C-alpha positions as CSV (number, residue, x, y, z in Angstrom):
1,M,38.6,-90.2,-23.1
2,D,42.0,-92.0,-24.5
3,Q,44.4,-88.9,-25.3
4,I,46.9,-91.1,-26.9
5,K,44.3,-92.6,-29.1
6,I,43.0,-89.1,-30.2
7,G,46.4,-88.2,-31.0
8,S,47.0,-91.1,-33.3
9,F,43.6,-90.3,-35.0
10,L,44.8,-86.8,-35.6
11,K,48.1,-88.0,-36.9
12,E,46.4,-90.5,-39.2
13,L,44.2,-87.5,-40.6
14,R,47.0,-85.4,-41.3
15,K,48.9,-88.2,-43.0
16,E,45.7,-88.7,-45.3
17,K,46.0,-85.3,-46.4
18,N,49.7,-85.5,-47.1
19,L,50.7,-82.8,-44.6
20,T,53.7,-82.3,-42.3
21,Q,53.3,-81.0,-38.9
22,E,54.6,-77.7,-40.4
23,N,52.1,-77.4,-43.1
24,L,49.3,-78.1,-40.5
25,A,50.4,-75.6,-38.1
26,E,50.5,-72.9,-40.7
27,K,46.8,-73.6,-42.0
28,L,45.5,-73.7,-38.5
29,N,47.7,-70.8,-37.2
30,V,49.2,-72.5,-34.4
31,S,52.9,-73.7,-33.8
32,N,54.6,-76.8,-34.9
33,R,55.2,-78.0,-30.9
34,T,51.2,-77.5,-30.5
35,I,50.6,-79.9,-33.3
36,S,53.1,-82.3,-32.1
37,R,51.4,-82.3,-28.5
38,W,48.1,-83.0,-30.0
39,E,49.2,-85.9,-32.1
40,T,51.1,-87.4,-29.0
41,G,48.2,-87.0,-26.5
42,S,50.1,-84.8,-24.2
43,N,47.7,-81.8,-24.8
44,M,44.3,-81.4,-26.6
45,P,42.8,-78.8,-28.7
46,D,40.3,-76.5,-27.2
47,I,36.6,-76.6,-28.1
48,G,37.1,-73.6,-30.7
49,M,40.0,-75.3,-32.2
50,L,38.0,-78.5,-32.2
51,V,35.6,-77.3,-34.5
52,E,38.2,-76.1,-37.0
53,I,40.1,-79.4,-37.0
54,A,36.7,-81.4,-37.5
55,E,35.9,-79.0,-40.5
56,F,39.4,-79.1,-41.7
57,Y,39.3,-83.0,-41.6
58,D,35.7,-83.5,-42.6
59,V,35.0,-85.4,-39.5
60,S,32.7,-85.0,-36.6
61,I,33.7,-83.9,-33.2
62,P,32.5,-87.3,-31.6
63,E,34.9,-89.1,-34.0
64,I,37.8,-86.9,-33.0
65,I,36.9,-87.3,-29.3
66,N,36.5,-91.3,-29.8
67,G,39.6,-91.4,-31.7
68,E,38.1,-93.3,-35.0
69,R,35.9,-92.6,-37.7
70,K,31.9,-93.2,-37.1
71,S,30.8,-91.8,-40.2
72,E,31.6,-90.1,-43.3
73,N,30.3,-86.5,-42.7
74,M,30.1,-84.5,-39.8
75,N,27.0,-84.3,-37.8
76,Q,25.4,-81.0,-38.4
77,K,23.8,-80.7,-35.1
78,T,26.9,-81.6,-33.1
79,K,28.8,-79.1,-35.3
80,E,26.3,-76.3,-34.5
81,T,26.3,-77.1,-30.8
82,A,30.2,-77.0,-30.9
83,V,30.1,-73.8,-32.6
84,A,27.8,-72.4,-30.2
85,M,30.0,-73.5,-27.2
86,A,33.1,-72.0,-28.9
87,E,31.3,-68.6,-29.5
88,Y,30.2,-68.8,-25.9
89,S,33.6,-69.6,-24.8
90,R,35.0,-66.7,-26.9
91,N,32.5,-64.1,-25.4
92,E,33.2,-65.3,-21.8
93,L,36.8,-64.6,-22.6
94,K,36.1,-61.2,-24.1
95,T,34.0,-60.3,-21.2
96,G,36.4,-61.2,-18.7
97,K,39.1,-59.2,-20.7
98,Q,36.6,-56.3,-20.6
99,R,36.3,-56.5,-16.8
100,I,39.9,-56.5,-16.2
101,I,40.5,-53.3,-18.4
102,G,37.5,-51.7,-16.8
103,A,38.9,-52.3,-13.2
104,L,42.4,-51.2,-14.3
105,L,41.0,-48.0,-16.0
106,S,38.9,-47.1,-13.0
107,G,41.6,-47.9,-10.4
108,F,44.1,-45.8,-12.4
109,G,41.6,-43.0,-12.7
110,I,41.0,-42.6,-9.2
111,F,44.7,-42.7,-8.5
112,V,45.3,-39.8,-11.0
113,I,42.5,-37.8,-9.4
114,V,43.7,-38.2,-5.7
115,S,47.3,-37.9,-6.8
116,A,46.3,-34.6,-8.7
117,L,44.4,-33.1,-5.7
118,S,47.2,-34.0,-3.2
119,I,50.2,-33.1,-5.0
120,F,49.2,-29.8,-6.9
121,P,48.5,-26.8,-5.0
122,S,45.0,-25.0,-5.3
123,E,46.7,-22.3,-7.4
124,S,47.9,-24.6,-10.1
125,S,45.9,-25.4,-12.8
126,W,47.6,-28.7,-13.4
127,G,45.7,-30.2,-10.5
128,S,42.4,-29.4,-12.2
129,I,43.8,-30.8,-15.5
130,Y,45.1,-34.1,-14.1
131,S,41.6,-34.5,-12.3
132,V,39.7,-34.3,-15.4
133,I,42.1,-36.7,-17.3
134,G,41.6,-39.1,-14.3
135,S,37.9,-38.7,-14.5
136,I,37.9,-39.6,-18.0
137,L,39.8,-42.6,-17.4
138,L,37.4,-43.5,-14.4
139,I,34.4,-43.0,-16.4
140,T,35.8,-45.1,-19.4
141,G,36.6,-48.0,-16.7
142,I,32.9,-47.8,-15.5
143,Y,31.9,-48.1,-19.0
144,F,33.7,-51.4,-19.6
145,L,32.6,-52.6,-16.2
146,T,28.9,-51.9,-16.9
147,R,28.8,-53.2,-20.6
148,R,27.7,-56.8,-19.5
149,I,25.3,-55.5,-16.8
150,L,23.6,-52.9,-18.9
151,A,22.7,-54.6,-22.1
152,R,21.1,-51.6,-23.8
153,R,23.3,-48.9,-25.1
154,V,21.0,-46.1,-23.8
155,Q,21.3,-47.6,-20.1
156,R,25.1,-47.4,-20.4
157,I,24.9,-43.8,-21.8
158,I,22.6,-42.7,-18.9
159,C,25.1,-44.3,-16.5
160,I,28.3,-42.7,-17.9
161,A,26.5,-39.5,-17.9
162,A,25.3,-40.0,-14.2
163,C,29.0,-40.7,-13.3
164,A,29.9,-37.7,-15.0
165,V,27.4,-35.4,-13.0
166,I,28.6,-37.0,-9.8
167,L,32.2,-36.4,-10.3
168,F,31.4,-32.7,-11.4
169,G,29.3,-32.4,-8.3
170,I,32.2,-33.8,-6.1
171,F,34.8,-31.5,-7.6
172,S,32.4,-28.5,-7.1
173,V,31.5,-29.4,-3.6
174,T,35.1,-29.7,-2.6
175,D,36.2,-26.5,-4.2
176,Y,33.4,-24.7,-2.3
177,V,34.7,-26.4,1.2
178,A,38.4,-25.7,0.2
179,V,37.5,-21.8,-0.2
180,K,34.9,-21.6,2.5
181,H,37.0,-23.5,5.4
182,F,40.5,-23.7,4.3
183,N,41.3,-20.4,2.6
184,Q,42.2,-22.0,-0.7
185,V,41.7,-20.5,-4.2
186,P,39.0,-22.9,-6.3
187,R,40.9,-25.4,-8.4
188,F,38.2,-25.8,-10.9
189,R,37.9,-22.2,-12.0
190,Y,37.2,-21.2,-15.6
191,E,38.5,-17.6,-15.2
192,T,41.0,-15.6,-13.2
193,G,41.1,-11.9,-13.4
194,W,41.6,-8.7,-11.4
195,D,40.3,-5.3,-11.3
196,S,42.7,-2.4,-11.6
197,R,40.7,-0.4,-8.9
198,N,41.7,-3.2,-6.5
199,P,45.1,-4.5,-7.5
200,D,45.5,-6.4,-4.4
201,Q,42.8,-8.6,-5.2
202,L,42.3,-11.7,-7.7
203,V,38.9,-13.0,-8.9
204,Y,38.3,-16.5,-9.3
205,K,35.0,-17.5,-11.3
206,T,33.7,-21.0,-11.0
207,L,30.4,-22.1,-12.7
208,F,28.6,-22.1,-9.4
209,F,30.2,-19.3,-7.1
210,T,32.9,-16.4,-7.5
211,A,35.8,-16.3,-5.3
212,V,38.2,-13.2,-4.3
213,R,41.7,-13.6,-3.2
214,K,42.6,-10.6,-1.1
215,N,46.3,-9.5,-0.5
216,P,47.9,-12.7,-2.1
217,G,51.2,-13.8,-1.0
218,T,51.2,-11.7,2.1
219,E,50.4,-12.8,5.6
220,S,47.1,-11.3,5.5
221,E,45.9,-13.3,2.5
222,V,42.4,-14.5,2.5
223,V,40.0,-16.0,0.1
224,E,36.4,-15.2,0.4
225,I,33.2,-16.4,-1.7
226,I,31.4,-12.9,-2.8
227,K,28.6,-14.8,-4.8
C-alpha cells in the first residue's frame, strides 16, 4: 500500500470538490491537521472514516486504497463489507470500554465496602450505609462485565439478583459472627430500641436475629443474641 499515492489521491478528490482542508475537516468532523496528514501520507484514515470518505467522494474503498479511480460508482458489496467491519470495530471498542468501566466500578465498590467495615465502628450506622453504597457500585460493575458474556437480559437480571443475595448473605453472616464471637453490635440493623424496664440495655433488631447490649459503655458491657 502506497500511502503517498493514497494521500495524493485524497488531495485530488478534495480539490475536485473545490474544498479547502478546513472545509473538509468540518464536514468529516475531524481536525485540519488530520486532513493534512492523510493527504501527505503520514497517516491513514481508520476503517470507519474510510467508509465516510468513500461515500463523500462517491468512490470505492479499493480505489482509495489503490490511490486511483477504477470505476465510476462505489461497489455496493465492498461498501457493505466495510460498513460491517466498521460496525464490528465500534462494537469491540464499546465492549472494551464497558469492561474497563465494569472493572473500575467493581474494584471501587469492593474498596468502599472493605473501608466502611474497617474504619467505622459497629455502633455507627455509616458503616452499613457505605457498605450498601459499595455494594451498589460492585453490582453495577458486575452488570457491565457480564453484558457481553450474558447476552439475554433475563440472564443478566438473574446474575445481578444472585450477586445482591450473596452480598446480603455475607453481611448477615459477618454481623452474626461479630455479635456472637467479638461482642460487637450488629451493623446491619433496621431498629435500635430500649425497654424502660431495663434502662441499662439496648435492643438491636436485624432481619434474622435480635441482639441485646447490656451495660453499654461500662467494663461489664456485653452483647448477646437473644433470638
